[in-house]
C-alpha positions in Angstrom: 92.8 134.1 72.3 92.1 132.3 75.5 89.9 133.4 78.4 90.6 132.3 82.0 87.6 132.3 84.3 87.9 132.2 88.0 85.1 130.9 90.3 85.0 132.0 93.9 83.5 129.6 96.3 81.9 130.9 99.5 84.1 130.6 102.6 83.1 127.9 105.1 82.5 129.5 108.4 80.9 128.5 111.7 77.7 130.2 110.7 77.4 127.7 107.9 77.8 124.8 110.3 81.2 123.6 108.9 82.3 122.5 112.3 79.5 120.0 112.4 80.4 118.3 109.1 80.9 114.6 109.9 84.3 114.4 108.3 85.5 117.5 110.2 84.1 116.1 113.5 86.0 112.8 113.0 89.2 114.5 111.9 89.0 116.9 114.9 88.5 113.9 117.2 91.5 112.1 115.7 93.6 115.3 116.0 92.8 115.5 119.7 93.8 111.9 120.2 97.1 112.5 118.2 97.9 115.3 120.6 97.1 113.0 123.5 94.3 115.5 124.4 91.8 112.9 125.7 89.6 115.5 127.4 89.4 117.3 124.1 88.6 114.1 122.3 85.7 113.5 124.7 84.0 116.7 123.3 83.4 114.9 120.0 81.8 111.8 121.5 78.1 111.7 122.5 77.4 110.5 126.0 75.8 107.4 124.7 78.4 106.6 122.0 78.5 102.9 121.0 82.0 101.6 120.4 82.6 98.1 119.0 85.9 96.3 118.4 87.0 93.2 116.6 87.1 90.9 119.7 83.5 91.6 120.7 84.4 94.3 123.2 82.0 97.2 123.4 81.9 100.5 125.2 78.6 102.2 125.8 80.0 105.3 127.4 82.8 107.5 126.3 84.9 107.6 129.4 85.7 103.8 129.5 86.8 104.0 125.8 88.9 107.1 126.3 90.6 105.4 129.3 91.5 102.4 127.2 92.9 104.7 124.5 95.1 106.5 127.1 96.9 103.2 127.8 98.2 102.9 124.2 99.2 106.6 123.5 98.4 106.0 119.8 99.3 108.2 116.9 97.2 108.0 113.7 98.9 107.7 110.4 95.9 108.2 108.1 96.0 106.3 104.8 92.5 107.1 103.5 89.3 108.9 104.5 85.9 108.0 103.1 82.9 110.2 103.8 79.3 109.5 102.9 76.7 111.7 104.6 76.8 111.1 108.3 79.3 108.3 108.0 83.1 108.5 107.8 85.5 105.6 107.4 89.3 105.8 108.0 92.0 103.4 107.0 95.1 104.1 109.1 98.1 102.7 111.0 97.9 103.2 114.7 101.4 103.7 116.1 101.4 102.9 119.8 104.0 102.5 122.5 103.9 98.8 121.4 103.1 97.7 117.9 102.0 99.7 114.9 98.7 98.2 113.7 96.7 98.7 110.5 93.1 99.5 111.3 89.8 100.6 109.8 87.2 102.5 111.7 83.6 103.4 110.7 82.2 106.5 112.5 78.6 107.6 112.5 78.1 111.3 113.4 74.8 113.0 114.4 74.4 116.7 115.3 78.2 117.3 115.5 79.0 114.3 117.8 80.2 110.8 117.1 77.5 108.3 118.0 79.0 105.1 116.9 82.5 103.7 116.2 83.2 100.2 114.7 86.9 99.3 114.4 88.4 96.3 112.8 92.0 95.1 113.1 93.9 92.0 114.1 93.6 92.0 117.9 96.6 89.6 118.2 98.8 92.6 117.6 97.9 93.7 121.2 98.3 90.2 122.7 94.6 89.8 123.1 93.0 86.5 124.3 92.4 85.7 120.6 96.1 85.6 120.1 96.3 82.6 122.3 93.7 80.6 120.3 94.9 77.8 118.0 93.5 77.5 114.5 91.3 74.6 115.6 89.5 76.9 118.0 91.1 75.6 121.2 93.4 77.4 123.5 97.1 76.9 123.8 
């Protein structure tokens, strides 16, 4: 004879702080961007968020970063999500009005808000100044 045992896990609710879980914060932020809800995405960024990109560009305030994102109308095709404590890393294709680009972003979350984003990708895909550099380091 076999016995089947069921275990009931407690439901996650706002009283338990589930909405502040770093993975949930990042995925809610990505969801807002996918809906082109840039004002909604701003809710997930701390006022002093630090954003760094592969070509050395940085943003120290959320509005400048969000304005840059508005220009690309990107949609996220998530490939993998890694979460470790307050840190979340995504591998994804960003589908834009121009190219689709494979990217990785590392998010740090504190108190329910994103405080840091580091993104890596090949900036030549967006016709950046790096795309005009020759392999020898000169410009063309």
